N, C-alpha and C positions, 0 to 999 in steps of 0.2 A: 534440514529446514528449521526455521525458528520464526516466531512472530516478529513483525516489524517493530513493535513496541520495545523489544529487547535489544535492538541494534544500538551500539554506542555512538557517541558524538564523533563525527569524522569518519565513521565506517560506511562502507558501501555494500549494497546488496541488490540482487535481482529478484523481482517479484515472481514467485513460483505458483502461488495459489491465492485466491481471494474467497474467503468463507463468510459471505454476508448474505443478507436476505435478498430475495428476488428484486425488490424495489431498489436495491443499491447497486447490483452488478450482475450482468448476464453470465459472467464467468463462474459465479458461485451458485447460480440458481438452477442449473440443469436445463434451462430453456435454450432454444436457438438464439444466437446473437441477434440483437435487435428486437426481441420479443418482449423485453421488459425495460423499465426505466433504469438506465445505467448511470446513476449519479457518481459512483466512484470512478468509473471509466471516463466520465465527462471531465473529471479533474485531471485526467492523464495517468491515472493509476491503473495499469494494465499488466497482465501476465507478460513477462519478458522484459519489462522496463527496468532500467537501472535507477536506483535511488541513493541519495546520500543523507545521512542523519545530520541535521544542523543543531537541533536542541532536543534533549530528552531528559528533562529534570522534573518529572512529575507533572500532572495535568496534560494539556495538549502537547503533541510533539510537533516539531518543525522539520520538514525535510525538503530536499531539493530533488525535483523530477524534471529532467531536461534542463531548461533554463528558468524554471519557475520554482518559487518557494511555496510550500503548502503547509498549512496547519491542520492536523487531524486530531480528533478525539482519541484518547488513549484506548478506549474500548474498541473502537474501529481498527486502530493500528494493531491490536492483538489478534484480529481476525484476518490479517493480511500476512501470509507466510512468505518468507524470503529465503534465498540461498545467499549466504554471506560470501563476498568476493574480496580479494585483496587488490588494492590499487596503489 
């Protein structure tokens, strides 16, 4: 596993773990699903989802999740752990 922020442009990964505060994601807070404000999950970033890195050149990153493009703060991206997959 590695942080999402280290994925190279054009590379793909599967989200394996989200290590953020309870107000950002139920997957990382230890509470039952639906018991906290899941801002990261509301963006479509969930364990098991496939992502593609579109831009990773310092500052915010740009990635593709499903058919959406999302910009994420680099600090948040470093708390999202992925398994790199070949495509």
